[in-house]
C-alpha positions as protocol buffer text, in pm:
chain_id: "A"
residue {
  index: 1
  type: MET
  ca { x: 0 y: 0 z: 0 }
}
residue {
  index: 2
  type: ALA
  ca { x: 284 y: 240 z: 77 }
}
residue {
  index: 3
  type: ALA
  ca { x: 436 y: 182 z: -267 }
}
residue {
  index: 4
  type: PHE
  ca { x: 104 y: 261 z: -436 }
}
residue {
  index: 5
  type: ARG
  ca { x: 67 y: 581 z: -232 }
}
residue {
  index: 6
  type: TYR
  ca { x: 425 y: 682 z: -318 }
}
residue {
  index: 7
  type: TRP
  ca { x: 366 y: 647 z: -693 }
}
residue {
  index: 8
  type: LEU
  ca { x: 26 y: 815 z: -676 }
}
residue {
  index: 9
  type: TYR
  ca { x: 171 y: 1121 z: -502 }
}
residue {
  index: 10
  type: ARG
  ca { x: 474 y: 1124 z: -731 }
}
residue {
  index: 11
  type: LEU
  ca { x: 255 y: 1119 z: -1044 }
}
residue {
  index: 12
  type: ARG
  ca { x: 37 y: 1395 z: -902 }
}
residue {
  index: 13
  type: ARG
  ca { x: 345 y: 1609 z: -827 }
}
residue {
  index: 14
  type: GLU
  ca { x: 487 y: 1552 z: -1176 }
}
residue {
  index: 15
  type: ARG
  ca { x: 153 y: 1634 z: -1333 }
}
residue {
  index: 16
  type: THR
  ca { x: 136 y: 1957 z: -1133 }
}
residue {
  index: 17
  type: VAL
  ca { x: 484 y: 2055 z: -1253 }
}
residue {
  index: 18
  type: VAL
  ca { x: 390 y: 1983 z: -1614 }
}
residue {
  index: 19
  type: THR
  ca { x: 69 y: 2184 z: -1582 }
}
residue {
  index: 20
  type: THR
  ca { x: 239 y: 2484 z: -1422 }
}
residue {
  index: 21
  type: VAL
  ca { x: 500 y: 2488 z: -1697 }
}
residue {
  index: 22
  type: GLY
  ca { x: 213 y: 2515 z: -1945 }
}
residue {
  index: 23
  type: ARG
  ca { x: 231 y: 2174 z: -2107 }
}
residue {
  index: 24
  type: SER
  ca { x: -106 y: 2047 z: -1993 }
}
residue {
  index: 25
  type: ARG
  ca { x: -178 y: 1691 z: -2100 }
}
residue {
  index: 26
  type: GLY
  ca { x: -547 y: 1765 z: -2153 }
}
residue {
  index: 27
  type: SER
  ca { x: -756 y: 1453 z: -2101 }
}
residue {
  index: 28
  type: ASP
  ca { x: -467 y: 1228 z: -1992 }
}
residue {
  index: 29
  type: GLU
  ca { x: -540 y: 1096 z: -1647 }
}
residue {
  index: 30
  type: VAL
  ca { x: -401 y: 831 z: -1420 }
}
residue {
  index: 31
  type: ARG
  ca { x: -642 y: 541 z: -1447 }
}
residue {
  index: 32
  type: LEU
  ca { x: -657 y: 228 z: -1236 }
}
residue {
  index: 33
  type: VAL
  ca { x: -697 y: -106 z: -1411 }
}
residue {
  index: 34
  type: PRO
  ca { x: -914 y: -368 z: -1238 }
}
residue {
  index: 35
  type: VAL
  ca { x: -706 y: -661 z: -1119 }
}
residue {
  index: 36
  type: GLU
  ca { x: -817 y: -1004 z: -1008 }
}
residue {
  index: 37
  type: VAL
  ca { x: -559 y: -1168 z: -783 }
}
residue {
  index: 38
  type: ARG
  ca { x: -532 y: -1545 z: -818 }
}
residue {
  index: 39
  type: GLN
  ca { x: -269 y: -1789 z: -712 }
}
residue {
  index: 40
  type: SER
  ca { x: -70 y: -1903 z: -1012 }
}
residue {
  index: 41
  type: PRO
  ca { x: 41 y: -2265 z: -1037 }
}
residue {
  index: 42
  type: ALA
  ca { x: 364 y: -2157 z: -1207 }
}
residue {
  index: 43
  type: ARG
  ca { x: 655 y: -2039 z: -994 }
}
residue {
  index: 44
  type: GLY
  ca { x: 844 y: -1827 z: -1248 }
}
residue {
  index: 45
  type: ARG
  ca { x: 826 y: -1455 z: -1307 }
}
residue {
  index: 46
  type: LEU
  ca { x: 765 y: -1247 z: -1617 }
}
residue {
  index: 47
  type: ASP
  ca { x: 1029 y: -977 z: -1657 }
}
residue {
  index: 48
  type: LEU
  ca { x: 861 y: -677 z: -1825 }
}
residue {
  index: 49
  type: ARG
  ca { x: 1101 y: -403 z: -1939 }
}
residue {
  index: 50
  type: THR
  ca { x: 968 y: -93 z: -2108 }
}
residue {
  index: 51
  type: ALA
  ca { x: 1073 y: 271 z: -2122 }
}
residue {
  index: 52
  type: GLY
  ca { x: 1376 y: 198 z: -1905 }
}
residue {
  index: 53
  type: LEU
  ca { x: 1161 y: 48 z: -1629 }
}
residue {
  index: 54
  type: ARG
  ca { x: 1144 y: -311 z: -1507 }
}
residue {
  index: 55
  type: VAL
  ca { x: 843 y: -488 z: -1354 }
}
residue {
  index: 56
  type: LEU
  ca { x: 837 y: -850 z: -1238 }
}
residue {
  index: 57
  type: MET
  ca { x: 503 y: -1030 z: -1263 }
}
residue {
  index: 58
  type: PRO
  ca { x: 409 y: -1389 z: -1188 }
}
residue {
  index: 59
  type: ILE
  ca { x: 394 y: -1625 z: -1485 }
}
residue {
  index: 60
  type: GLY
  ca { x: 29 y: -1665 z: -1579 }
}
residue {
  index: 61
  type: THR
  ca { x: -60 y: -1297 z: -1536 }
}
residue {
  index: 62
  type: ASP
  ca { x: -344 y: -1201 z: -1770 }
}
residue {
  index: 63
  type: PRO
  ca { x: -183 y: -1075 z: -2093 }
}
residue {
  index: 64
  type: ARG
  ca { x: -437 y: -791 z: -2115 }
}
residue {
  index: 65
  type: TYR
  ca { x: -324 y: -668 z: -1774 }
}
residue {
  index: 66
  type: VAL
  ca { x: 43 y: -690 z: -1879 }
}
residue {
  index: 67
  type: ALA
  ca { x: -43 y: -485 z: -2190 }
}
residue {
  index: 68
  type: HIS
  ca { x: -220 y: -221 z: -1978 }
}
residue {
  index: 69
  type: VAL
  ca { x: 76 y: -199 z: -1740 }
}
residue {
  index: 70
  type: ALA
  ca { x: 324 y: -172 z: -2028 }
}
residue {
  index: 71
  type: ALA
  ca { x: 117 y: 104 z: -2193 }
}
residue {
  index: 72
  type: ALA
  ca { x: 83 y: 294 z: -1865 }
}
residue {
  index: 73
  type: LEU
  ca { x: 456 y: 274 z: -1797 }
}
residue {
  index: 74
  type: ARG
  ca { x: 535 y: 390 z: -2148 }
}
residue {
  index: 75
  type: ASP
  ca { x: 294 y: 685 z: -2112 }
}
residue {
  index: 76
  type: VAL
  ca { x: 433 y: 785 z: -1771 }
}
residue {
  index: 77
  type: ALA
  ca { x: 791 y: 762 z: -1895 }
}
residue {
  index: 78
  type: THR
  ca { x: 715 y: 1005 z: -2181 }
}
residue {
  index: 79
  type: TRP
  ca { x: 600 y: 1279 z: -1942 }
}
């Protein structure tokens, strides 16, 4: 929970800086993606690297969720 709060506040701060500089992103907003947590039978991890960031996810994670995370990371990294 602390990690989520950290990133939420960090994104809000960065967005405020971008807005005050005059480069408003318009309709871009931080959106949460629904997640269903299930125990995966596989023990490995998926190593997702995009936009210079790395996220480890359990093998068996829904590919749609992985795509949403990758897109969100790419969008945040371009700010």
